[in-house]
KOLLOLUM-416839 format. One record per atom (N, C-alpha, C): x, y, z. Coordinates in steps of 0.001 Angstrom, whole numbers, padded with zeros to 6 digits, always signed. Layout:
% KOLLOLUM-416839
XYZ...
This chain:
% KOLLOLUM-416839
-016678+000907+016829-016453+002256+016370-016393+002341+014810-016780+003457+014286-016677+003709+012859-015323+004327+012576-015005+004426+011285-013635+004803+010887-013206+006147+011480-014097+007162+011426-013742+008466+011919-013305+008388+013428-014022+007566+014177-013745+007369+015603-012461+006553+015824-012338+005460+015030-011133+004612+015110-009860+005419+014836-009926+006334+013903-008761+007132+013563-008273+007979+014718-009180+008332+015589-008862+009139+016763-008556+008296+017999-009198+007159+018134-009156+006454+019429-008542+005073+019428-008448+004418+018262-007861+003051+018264-006388+003040+018533-005878+002008+019144-004419+001834+019334-003901+002352+020628-004466+003446+021159-003966+004034+022406-005123+004588+023205-005199+004098+024438-006250+004533+025392-005545+004949+026705-005473+006258+026994-004821+006678+028214-005530+006227+029495-004727+005821+030476-005307+005455+031771-005288+006690+032672-005758+006553+033860-005882+007697+034783-004511+008433+034930-004541+009702+034657-003317+010518+034838-002319+010388+033725-002621+009678+032641-001625+009487+031523-001960+010529+030434-000980+010724+029497-001136+011740+028439-002340+011420+027565-003076+012440+027173-004195+012296+026259-003665+011910+024829-002595+012581+024408-001989+012335+023105-001028+011155+023226-001024+010220+022270-000089+009096+022301+001345+009558+022442+002034+009117+023479+003432+009608+023725+004424+008876+022807+005568+009507+022642+006691+008955+021917+007572+008202+022922+007671+006913+022728+008580+006137+023587+009912+006073+022851+010777+006994+023123+012026+007165+022399+013104+006350+023083+013100+005019+022883+014070+004150+023496+014336+002948+022566+015572+002532+022550+015879+001357+021748+015754+000040+022514+015720+000170+023877+015806-001065+024632+014908-001006+025866+014732-002196+026479+013787-002317+027607+014408-003171+028684+014054-002927+029923+014685-003519+031105+013859-004674+031674+014543-005718+032142+013915-006881+032736+014440-007152+034160+013610-007843+034932+013980-008122+036355+015000-009239+036469+015129-010107+035462+016014-011250+035607+016484-011733+034254+017560-012522+034262+018035-013173+033021+017011-014106+032490+016315-014791+033405+015297-015756+032947+014179-015002+032210+013812-013834+032668+012757-013062+031991+013156-012682+030582+014443-012307+030395+014975-011982+029052+014897-013224+028168+015333-014344+028705+015340-015598+027953+013948-015955+027470+012973-015767+028281+011595-016106+027948+011086-015270+026784+011492-014017+026755+011075-013121+025679+011716-013540+024348+012970-013976+024431+013664-014429+023187+013081-015728+022704+012473-016515+023576+011783-017721+023104+010448-017351+022495+009784-016321+022939+008510-015900+022414+008401-014350+022514+008755-013623+021488+008775-012164+021499+007414-011546+021709+006317-012312+021595+004989-011738+021784+004722-011497+023267+005585-012036+024137+005363-011884+025600+005668-010454+026065+006663-009841+025449+007100-008535+025934+007978-007885+024856+008513-006721+025130+009344-006014+024172+010792-006479+024314+011501-006574+023182+012886-006973+023199+013805-005795+022827+013529-005233+021620+014445-004293+021056+013672-003511+020009+013945-002227+019855+013153-001380+018966+013540-001531+017499+014384-002572+017184+014630-002947+015761+013378-003549+015147+012527-004160+016023+011337-004771+015433+010048-004655+016313+010141-003870+017389+008906-003483+018112+009178-002345+019090+008213-001434+019154+008316-000255+019969+006881+000154+020398+006638+000583+021625+005292+000878+022058+004556+001902+021214+005250+002954+020761+004579+003979+019945+004216+003418+018570+005114+002670+017964+004849+002104+016666+003710+001048+016786+003769+000288+017869+002746-000782+018052+001343-000175+018202+001255+000968+018787-000063+001626+018909-000637+002004+017541+000268+002421+016638-000141+002779+015319-000484+001511+014548+000281+000481+014767-000053-000806+014074-001412-001271+014480-001731-001201+015714-003062-001602+016219-004186-000753+015574-003935+000512+015446-004926+001383+014843-005174+001031+013388-004112+000802+012627-004265+000467+011211-004915-000912+011028-004544-001843+011866-005193-003154+011787-006677-003055+012039-007068-002201+013004-008478-001995+013362-009199-001368+012163-008573-000355+011522-009179+000297+010358-009451-000676+009181-008430-001580+008955-008548-002493+007848-009381-003737+008216-009641-003951+009501-010408-005119+009914-009519-006374+009982-008258-006196+010287-007308-007308+010417-007054-007706+011836-006306-008822+012028-006001-009320+013343-004653-008770+013880-003880-008193+012985-002577-007638+013415-001877-006926+012255-000936-006065+012591-000206-005274+011598+001214-005142+012030+002063-004884+011031+003499-004602+011317+003971-003431+010451+004381-002353+011084+004865-001203+010351+006282-001458+009822+006599-000823+008707+007940-000977+008137+008507+000411+007840+009784+000446+007430+010448+001714+007241+010054+002376+005931+009407+001671+005003+008915+002221+003757+007891+001327+003135+007144+001846+002150+006192+001011+001448+006871-000089+000684+008076+000191+000140+008828-000796-000583+009176-001968+000369+009553-001627+001597+009861-002644+002579+008646-003545+002885+007459-002914+002922+006241-003635+003161+005984-004610+002019+006146-004129+000775+005966-004983-000406+006958-006197-000369+008214-005871-000067+009258-006914-000051+008948-007985+001016+008724-007517+002247+008525-008450+003331+007241-009245+003224+006256-008638+002630+004947-009384+002445+005153-010583+001531+006053-010449+000526+006342-011559-000371+007347-012540+000286+008416-012005+000881+009436-012905+001456+008880-013722+002591+007829-013308+003184+007219-014049+004319+006572-015333+003825+006382-015390+002476+005719-016563+001867+006672-017276+000861+007434-016456+000083+008207-017029-001037+009696-017173-000680+010290-018239-001171+011757-018491-001054+012327-018815-002411+013625-018894-002516+014264-019249-003813+013636-020481-004377+013277-020444-005637+012630-021588-006288+011131-021411-006410+010537-020433-005719+009142-020201-005723+008761-019158-006818+007484-019070-007126+007004-018023-008022+005740-017371-007360+005397-016243-007862+004108-015632-007441+003602-014852-008669+002317-014551-008640+001635-013829-009702+001332-012428-009286+001556-011464-010197+001245-010058-009874+000524-009446-011075-000429-008538-010806-000984-007744-011894+000088-006821-012428-000007-006504-013709+001014-005679-014359+000870-004190-014135-000355-003743-013827-000575-002335-013602-000329-001986-012109+000933-001955-011781+001364-001612-010398+002421-000543-010442+002731+000016-009302+003820+001020-009150+005103+000586-009778+005771+001479-010492+006968+001168-011201+008105+000602-010289+008212+001180-009107+009193+000679-008123+008941-000752-007678+007684-001101-007618+007296-002464-007292+007582-003420-008469+007417-002927-009671+007764-003742-010835+009233-004082-010807+010094-003067-010537+011533-003310-010422+011871-004337-009348+011236-004192-008212+011482-005026-007090+011120-006468-007464+009968-006642-008086+009480-008000-008385+010230-008634-009582+010453-007842-010596+011013-008397-011871+012519-008511-011856+013204-007622-011069+014677-007617-011096+015280-008163-009843+014984-007443-008704+015626-007825-007415+015199-009203-006953+013921-009472-006898+013468-010781-006453+013927-011906-007359+014061-011596-008621+014571-012601-009590+016038-013016-009229+016817-012058-008727+018175-012330-008278+018161-013236-007044+017065-013193-006325+016989-014027-005110+016365-015391-005459+016078-015633-006712+015497-016914-007118+014011-017005-007037+013385-015847-006927+011882-015810-006854+011337-015204-008123+010483-015946-008832+009932-015529-010128+008620-014794-009962+008503-013684-010551+007212-012948-010611+006622-013080-012002+005388-013548-012091+004671-013728-013355+003632-012664-013454+003766-011747-014375+002836-010623-014524+001656-011014-015371+000460-010568-014980-000777-010834-015705-001562-009559-015902-002422-009549-016870-003403-008460-017120-004550-008719-016167-004732-007828-015237-005795-007998-014248-007206-007981-014872-007297-007351-016047-008612-007292-016694-008880-008508-017559-007939-009420-017659-008163-010592-018454-009201-011532-017736-009722-012506-018501-010704-013392-017851-009988-014391-016967-010788-015092-016158-010212-016041-015183-009373-017138-015824-009800-017640-016976-009136-018720-017618-007710-018265-018052-007632-017039-018564-006324-016507-019009-005382-016304-017828-005881-015728-016699-005054-015485-015534-004615-016851-014937-005495-017811-014964-005160-019132-014368-003926-019758-015020-003703-019473-016304-002549-020025-017019-001183-019543-016452-001213-018479-015637+000032-017939-015077+000471-018765-013832-000412-019571-013274-000104-020295-012078+000731-021546-012360+001655-021806-011484+002527-022975-011560+002417-023779-010259+002941-024989-010220+002888-025736-008934+003634-025009-007807+004634-024157-008148+005403-023486-007113+004855-022016-006852+003720-021645-007389+003190-020339-007137+002660-020217-005724+003057-019154-005039+002757-019075-003613+001801-017952-003205+001595-016970-004055+000622-015904-003720+000347-015061-004949-000608-014152-004802-001007-013207-005855-000933-011816-005273-000486-010849-006099-000292-009466-005664-001045-008516-006618-001700-007480-006078-002317-006449-006882-002541-005182-006121-002959-004136-006833-003214-002823-006176-004690-002502-006319-005297-002046-005302-006709-001617-005363-006937-000603-006483-006120+000459-006393-006089+001484-007418-004666+001558-007950-004463+001174-009155-003117+001078-009710-002441+002417-009822-001165+002469-009507-000360+003695-009544+000645+003580-010776+000465+004417-011826-000395+005566-011942-001596+005329-012923-001789+004119-013411-002824+003835-014393-004256+004079-013826-004398+004015-012492-005651+004176-011779-006712+003153-012261-006213+001998-012683-007138+000873-012925-007638+000371-011582-008947+000039-011544-009541-000493-010317-009499-002008-010377-008932-002638-009398-008828-004101-009383-010127-004769-008994-010520-005759-009749-011686-006558-009369-011221-007568-008306-011225-007103-007064-010630-007877-005953-011308-009208-005768-012617-009257-005852-013328-010521-005693-012909-011580-006729-012757-011098-007940-012385-012013-009072-010972-012573-008812-010041-011703-008475-008635-012127-008250-008541-013007-007018-009310-012662-005971-009290-013477-004736-009831-014894-005026-010854-014930-005848-011420-016294-006199-010395-017136-006902-009630-016536-007806-008577-017284-008558-007482-017704-007632-007065-016794-006759-005998-017113-005792-006407-018252-004903-007591-018193-004353-008052-019220-003426-008339-020563-004099-008672-020527-005389-008866-021712-006137-007525-022499-006235-006400-021709-006187-005068-022286-006270-004427-022435-004863-005289-022252-003808-004856-022402-002412-003703-021475-002041-003714-020245-002599-002677-019247-002218-003336-017919-001811-002711-017105-000991-003330-015874-000485-003197-014726-001539-004086-013750-001369-004068-012546-002186-003560-011386-001352-002495-010752-001813-001949-009538-001177-002376-008328-001981-002964-007330-001252-003414-006139-001944-002714-004885-001395-002151-004108-002326-001643-002784-001951-002754-001789-001972-003150-001322-000839-004361-000461-000646-003959+001003-000442-002767+001369-000904-002211+002696-000585-003118+003815-001043-003521+003832-002350-004302+004998-002879-005692+005014-002281-006300+003882-002026-007693+003869-001544-007748+004136-000029-006789+003636+000712-006786+003701+002185-008017+002914+002671-007995+002473+003925-009180+001769+004450-010465+002637+004555-010258+003921+004397-011447+004810+004459-012336+004625+003186-011663+004366+002046-012385+004253+000780-012668+002789+000421-011739+001861+000836-011944+000458+000459-011288-000390+001547-012001-001506+001888-011428-002507+002822-011327-003837+002090-010189-004096+001492-010026-005312+000650-010350-006629+001319-010176-006710+002677-010546-007954+003379-012018-008307+003181-012856-007304+003038-014262-007573+002879-014619-008212+001535-013600-008129+000579-013854-008663-000726-012936-009889-001007-012357-010453+000008-011610-011684-000152-010113-011631-000077-009533-010430+000058-008101-010282+000169-007611-010875+001525-006370-011329+001529-005859-012002+002774-004812-011161+003503-004027-010399+002733-003012-009532+003282-003150-008157+002609-003050-007102+003384-003079-005744+002843-001772-005024+003202-001200-004299+002266-000068-003462+002558-000379-002025+002174+000460-001097+002732+000309+000310+002409+001672+000940+002377+001867+001916+001491+002912+002915+001701+002267+004009+002543+002576+004056+003795+001981+005050+004707+002502+006412+004424+003547+006520+003536+004095+007780+003153+003099+008670+002400+002006+008048+001924+001042+008705+001030-000085+009288+001847-001333+008874+001576-002468+009495+002214-002499+009329+003739-002037+008214+004248-002094+007968+005700-001295+009063+006420-000086+009334+005925+000710+010465+006454+000103+011792+005999-000073+011929+004705-000730+013078+004149+000075+014345+004021+001120+014490+004809+001849+015779+004857+003259+015686+004319+003647+014513+003722+004945+014329+003160+006081+014540+004219+005839+013976+005394+006763+014185+006529+007737+013011+006709+007276+011793+006467+008182+010679+006638+007732+009491+005776+008750+008696+005402+008516+007482+004565+008116+006348+005544+007196+005531+005142+006832+004395+005932+005906+003405+005193+005726+002242+005768+004845+001228+005220+004221+000401+006308+003310-000451+005918+002671-001368+006892+002089-002577+006185+002154-003712+006891+001559-004967+006429+000433-005303+007415-000731-005689+006868-001880-006040+007759-002327-007413+007421-002565-008248+008425-002949-009650+008251-004463-009746+008602-005189-010327+007613-006650-010561+007846-006902-011626+008860-005975-012571+008947-006212-013703+009875-007144-014765+009257-007494-014615+007987-008507-015503+007389-007926-016612+006566-006657-016486+006105-006127-017512+005183-005730-018744+005980-006006-019903+005380-005635-021183+005994-004212-021595+005592-003266-021359+006486-001880-021651+006196-001616-023153+006416-002581-023881+006868-002425-025352+007099-002902-026167+005944-003072-025543+004750-003645-026275+003624-002652-027162+002916-001411-027268+003433-000431-028147+002861+000606-027515+001965+000370-026258+001580+001302-025575+000670+002308-024711+001390+002208-024571+002713+003050-023619+003433+003684-024269+004648+004645-025164+004446+005272-025858+005566+006005-024919+006580+006477-023729+006047+007198-022837+006927+006251-022267+008043+004992-022423+007871+004010-021995+008922+003604-023125+009834+003730-024367+009328+003188-025499+010055+004297-026446+010551+005505-026182+010188+006631-027043+010686+007501-026226+011616+008291-026846+012486+009092-026127+013482+010104-025169+012864+010188-023981+013433+011184-022954+013060+012452-023132+013928+013531-023572+013295+014757-023855+014054+015337-022541+014685+014987-021388+014094+015546-020159+014651+014787-019703+015880+013676-020403+016226+012909-020116+017423+012607-021389+018208+013645-022207+018351+013559-023401+019199+012377-024315+018841+012166-024425+017494+011143-025349+017048+009743-024887+017146+009529-023569+017303+008201-023005+017411+007418-023237+016074+006134-023594+016166+005316-023722+015006+004293-022620+014999+004333-021761+013982+003575-020549+013969+002040-020759+013993+001552-021685+013206+000092-021942+013176-000373-022480+014546+000443-023273+015172+000043-023848+016477+000115-022800+017555+001126-021958+017589+001366-020970+018625+000503-019789+018494+000293-019261+017254-000373-017965+017073-001694-018046+016283-002079-019225+015782-003352-019357+015131-003561-018375+013979-004624-017550+014108-004977-016657+013036-003904-015566+012810-003002-015341+013780-001975-014361+013590-000638-014949+013150-000658-016138+012592+000579-016849+012191+001377-016040+011199+000687-015466+010187+001409-014745+009166+002144-013512+009672+001444-012676+010410+002045-011424+010865+003069-011650+011944+002896-012670+012787+003889-013005+013815+005154-013570+013184+005009-014398+012167+006201-014922+011467+006956-013776+010786+006227-012829+010200+006881-011671+009536+007720-010882+010563+007174-010696+011740+007888-009923+012757+009030-010719+013359+008797-011991+013681+009779-012757+014429+010958-013221+013537+010670-013393+012220+011736-013798+011329+012308-012622+010534+011449-012012+009743+011919-011001+008777+012291-009700+009414+011459-009174+010335+011829-007906+010978+013031-008084+011902+013094-009221+012526+014235-009558+013347+015530-009494+012532+015510-010050+011296+016709-010196+010511+016984-008995+009612+015923-008358+009081+016174-007201+008178+016127-005889+008948+015359-005774+010005+015383-004585+010825+014849-003356+010131+013849-003561+009227+013295-002412+008481+012143-001806+009252+012372-001439+010507+011316-000920+011386+011370+000601+011505+010237+001291+011553+010260+002756+011679+010611+003225+013055+011003+004462+013196+011343+005007+014476+010048+005411+015181+010150+005556+016524+008995+005986+017291+008467+007364+016866+009444+008257+016553+009028+009609+016173+008251+009553+014816+008721+008726+013891+008012+008613+012610+006594+008072+012837+006483+007121+013723+005119+006550+014010+004240+007612+014657+004792+008466+015466+004032+009547+016120+003459+010501+015025+004332+010871+014069+003900+011773+013016+002850+011064+012113+003047+009808+011851+002052+009029+011058+000698+009028+011729+000698+008854+013089-000553+008859+013844-001276+010205+013719-000535+011266+013667-001204+012607+013499-001903+012691+012140-001290+012088+011106-001930+012021+009835-003182+011147+009828-003063+010027+010483-004181+009082+010567-005399+009677+011230-005187+010581+012196-006301+011167+012972-007223+011984+012085-006709+012551+011004-007536+013359+010061-007798+012681+008732-007458+011397+008598-007556+010696+007307-008960+010746+006727-010048+010430+007486-011362+010426+006886-011807+011780+006346-011465+012830+007071-011826+014190+006665-011097+014557+005394-009771+014240+005360-008960+014560+004164-009392+013748+002926-009657+012455+003090-009991+011676+001957-011332+012167+001278-012233+012627+002060-013491+013152+001526-013183+014391+000690-012327+015280+001135-011998+016457+000381-011124+016172-000872-010180+015243-000701-009405+014817-001847-010295+014367-002994-011216+013509-002651-012100+012912-003676-013030+014047-004310-013500+014902-003461-014342+016015-003951-013597+016964-004941-012373+017329-004535-011543+018203-005372-011164+017511-006650-010727+016254-006551-010240+015546-007728-011322+015307-008758-012560+015020-008322-013664+014841-009272-013975+016137-010001-013900+017233-009310-014120+018580-009972-013035+018839-010995-011786+018558-010593-010657+018779-011527-010728+017837-012743-011085+016618-012540-011204+015618-013595-012269+016041-014610-013374+016552-014165-014470+017010-015009-013991+018218-015849-013195+019101-015221-012592+020237-015923-011683+019791-017042-010745+018878-016714-009746+018416-017678-010381+017695-018877-011512+017013-018588-012202+016281-019675-012672+017221-020772-012911+018508-020434-013456+019492-021394-012384+020172-022194-011089+020012-021785-009986+020756-022426-009616+020099-023750-009415+020951-024818-009005+020460-026109-007500+020150-026137-006801+020444-025041-005346+020133-024964-005095+018742-024309-006187+018164-023839-006116+016876-023125-006640+015736-024005-005768+014678-024076-006171+013527-024886-007125+012589-024134-006811+012369-022836-007629+011510-022072-007462+011770-020570-008472+011447-019775-008429+011537-018336-008860+010194-017778-008008+009649-016880-008377+008391-016194-008683+008710-014795-009930+008559-014387-010392+008813-013026-011679+008041-012878-011633+006958-012130-012695+005951-012063-014017+006543-011534-013990+007663-010850-015244+008243-010349-016059+008937-011450-015361+009133-012594-016054+009778-013714-016973+008800-014429-018232+009175-014621-019174+008329-015439-018563+008122-016802-018547+006929-017260-018016+006659-018591-016551+006162-018519-015908+006294-017360-014535+005752-017233-014580+004247-017332-013534+003655-017854-013441+002250-018082-013684+001440-016778-013279+002047-015650-013356+001322-014374-014431+001891-013483-015345+002689-014044-016363+003325-013240-017282+002278-012533-017679+001268-013211-018575+000245-012569-017855-000465-011478-016561-000811-011635-015844-001460-010525-015667-000467-009371-015472+000796-009671-015345+001832-008648-016583+001962-007790-017729+001830-008456-018989+001903-007725-019144+000758-006752-018545-000378-007090-018594-001579-006216-017575-001492-005059-016342-001197-005414-015248-001275-004410-014947+000071-003752-015270+001159-004424-014901+002506-003939-016097+003466-003985-017196+003113-003357-018421+003992-003540-018248+005393-002918-017322+005536-001969-017129+006853-001321-016208+007795-002140-015562+007253-003178-014654+008053-003952-013421+007274-004370-012713+007821-005317-011504+007106-005841-010211+007893-005657-010064+008479-004473-008870+009190-004040-008668+010523-004832-007531+011156-004598-007278+012418-005256-006355+012414-006421-005974+011182-006892-005018+011048-007961-005722+010896-009302-005264+011636-010289-005877+011602-011615-004718+011310-012560-004939+010462-013592-003965+010250-014668-004508+010986-015887-003726+011930-016340-004147+012752-017498-003078+012657-018602-003531+012481-019830-002622+012378-020954-002767+013640-021792-001683+014336-021920-001734+015622-022707-001462+015322-024179-002195+015998-025064-001982+015831-026501-000590+016317-026856+000124+015580-027710+001446+016009-028106+002566+015165-027491+002169+014183-026655+003150+013261-026114+004033+013811-025009+005218+013242-024891+006111+013565-023771+006508+015044-023753+006848+015637-024865+007287+017026-024863+006178+017987-024375+004941+017711-024819+003805+018602-024419+003532+018382-022921+003625+017134-022443+003410+016871-021008+004428+017589-020160+005703+017510-020540+006737+018200-019810+006559+019718-019814+006126+020264-020953+005894+021751-021056+004797+022165-020167+003759+021358-020117+002619+021644-019243+003065+021626-017749+003765+020610-017390+004183+020472-015988+005154+021576-015547+006063+021922-016438+007023+022983-016085+006369+024350-016032+005124+024461-016551+004437+025801-016529+003567+025972-015270+003391+024879-014510+002601+024945-013302+003241+025836-012235+002461+026599-011491+002945+027502-010457+002515+027075-009067+001289+026667-008928+000788+026271-007587+001201+024803-007326+000967+023945-008303+001279+022535-008161+002751+022294-008175+003266+021432-007312+004666+021110-007222+005021+019915-008128+006129+020058-008816+006653+018935-009596+007620+018143-008681+007140+017028-008185+007893+016317-007162+007654+014817-007252+008623+014073-006694+008563+012618-006696+007759+012188-005446+006512+012457-005543+005610+012069-004447+004168+012112-004985+003281+011589-004190+001878+011532-004555+001072+011445-003278-000185+011854-003361-001072+011795-002204-000641+012762-001081-000107+013896-001491+000334+014922-000533-000881+015782-000169-000744+016524+000870-001800+017496+001234-001864+018648+000212-000738+018836-000475-000618+019876-001508-000663+019234-002879-001208+019964-003870-001278+019427-005210+000123+019247-005793+000371+018099-006406+001657+017812-007002+001483+016996-008278+002502+017061-009150+002482+016323-010439+003779+015574-010631+003690+014545-011441+004850+013763-011818+004641+013167-013225+005777+013048-013960+005714+012444-015266+006319+011028-015102+005461+010017-014899+005924+008663-014587+006982+008112-015557+006843+008320-016867+007796+007777-017819+009189+008355-017653+009280+009527-017043+010562+010171-016779+011060+009936-015354+010217+009409-014477+010578+009274-013081+010332+007878-012511+009181+007675-011935+008919+006388-011186+008972+005149-012079+008685+005311-013368+008709+004212-014300+009846+004328-015333+010830+005094-015045+011934+005407-015988+012722+004147-016370+012864+003191-015442+013681+002007-015685+012850+000928-016498+011616+001163-016779+010819+000171-017478+011011+000275-019011+010950-000860-019648+011062-000882-021089+009778-000322-021701+009739-000077-023014+008575+000451-023656+007397-000542-023500+007720-001855-023588+006679-002895-023448+006142-002854-021983+007035-002722-021030+006588-002668-019639+005761-001409-019388+006122-000317-019987+005357+000924-019840+003909+000739-020292+003805+000116-021461+002477-000153-022040+001674-001041-021093+002335-002115-020604+001679-003035-019677+001249-002366-018375+002010-001425-017960+001695-000700-016724+000694+000441-016918+000297+000634-018191-000644+001706-018485-000072+003085-018513+001213+003185-018784+001928+004463-018725+002230+004928-020129+001480+005904-020653+001709+006564-021945+002788+007632-021791+003623+007855-022824+004662+008901-022735+004169+010261-022381+002874+010545-022690+002342+011869-022391+001532+011883-021108+001558+010774-020382+000736+010641-019173+001346+011382-018012+000532+012138-017318+000911+012908-016078+000117+012331-014922+000769+012097-013768+000071+011723-012577-000174+013022-011785-001441+013435-011746-001838+014639-011024-002439+014250-009705-001781+014655-008615-002258+014387-007293-002903+015677-006733-004262+015677-006730-004944+016889-006341-004944+016997-004818-004592+018177-004333-004425+018400-002904-005649+019066-002292-005431+019738-001161-006559+020266-000400-006691+021787-000510-006015+022377-001518-006218+023795-001770-007649+024046-002240-007999+025337-002332-009305+025665-002877-009308+025157-004321-010322+024447-004724-010302+023751-006055-010265+024770-007219-010821+025963-006981-010776+027001-008072-009318+027451-008286-008521+027529-007223-007124+027899-007375-006353+026793-008144-006677+025549-007900-006026+024429-008597-006362+024508-010086-007631+024708-010359-008093+024799-011787-007448+025959-012490-007356+027098-011841-006730+028250-012484-005234+028004-012799-004588+027272-011941-003216+026912-012227-003092+025990-013415-003985+024998-013459-003977+024057-014594-004285+024793-015906-005194+025748-015840-005613+026483-017000-004503+027264-017636-003715+027990-016725-002638+028815-017287-001521+027928-017803-001330+026733-017237-000299+025792-017728-000679+025198-019080-002000+024851-019226-002455+024304-020469-002331+025294-021624-002452+026604-021260-002332+027625-022278-000944+027581-022928+000036+027042-022284+001408+027025-022790+001699+025791-023614+000682+024874-023735+000845+023671-024486+000471+023912-025982
């Protein structure tokens, strides 16, 4: 099946007399015929359902759909995108380990990696993704366990050269984790370019309607966890009676370990109702992404012509710094998010945003409705000036998330707001 069909049919297939629409299984628990049957499931949770803290039929149907869209062997939904980022790293890294991350990533992820994980004894080494291979290689240490990056950086909108970063990661025998939130699998499938793990904040385009927060981790099944660097995958797990993940689950070792260890202990699992709403968003994802890209390109071209605008970052624009990479990795479009820098710095940017009438000033992005945010005042507020520069966040930069309204209405709103700058 192609993506449009997968979005409608993957994950749930009704049998004779069953509901056409995926049902909500609103239950925390499941019944067994015997004590022995329960014991068998606790030995191997893949045999059946245990408890909705880490698995539920409705959520599992959505996980299967997203895994199918990304071309992975399995997926695990989480309660937020931040939870997906956290668990994707903790499934590989422990105290005393390090990992490499590109610097142009979401501000909340920077805080998670640079502050919170540091408290847990895990070091994050930030690198410039645009640097040459030799320079990036210098960031690796003997204890480096993985590499992390974003397909489309939030909010810098830098396009990651996935093949280049994957080559460096694999040269060091570690996996590449890609946050594919802005691109979605409709615009880019990182596994096809060498990525090993993909995560999403499903709160964004996958949901599309700003209805619920969520995340997901998808396993490609392609990374060799038996290369000698990952004993936690190849040696017995005492918390599961000596089970060895690579022996028991093969290509699904990563995602099964994440569920059986981390989701079991952290319990950051979404509710069945949240998964049901997410599925409704997924069903229209290809149609929406096409319109987001179409509207955003029109708006980006308009903003380029304004004498009130210092710069526009949108990789689909000819002449953009990342246009060539976008043609390679995102030929169908570069989502609906534009980074625009208003002349006059922070004050001018705030005045412009506060003058908007149609677009909402909100802490969100990739909504069905047009919205704006000033990253330096919000998502990246905790970053130092040096970190802001590294993340590609100028004081006058605005993250404009173009929605599905008539594009002429969007432009008219921007025009009257720019008049006040």
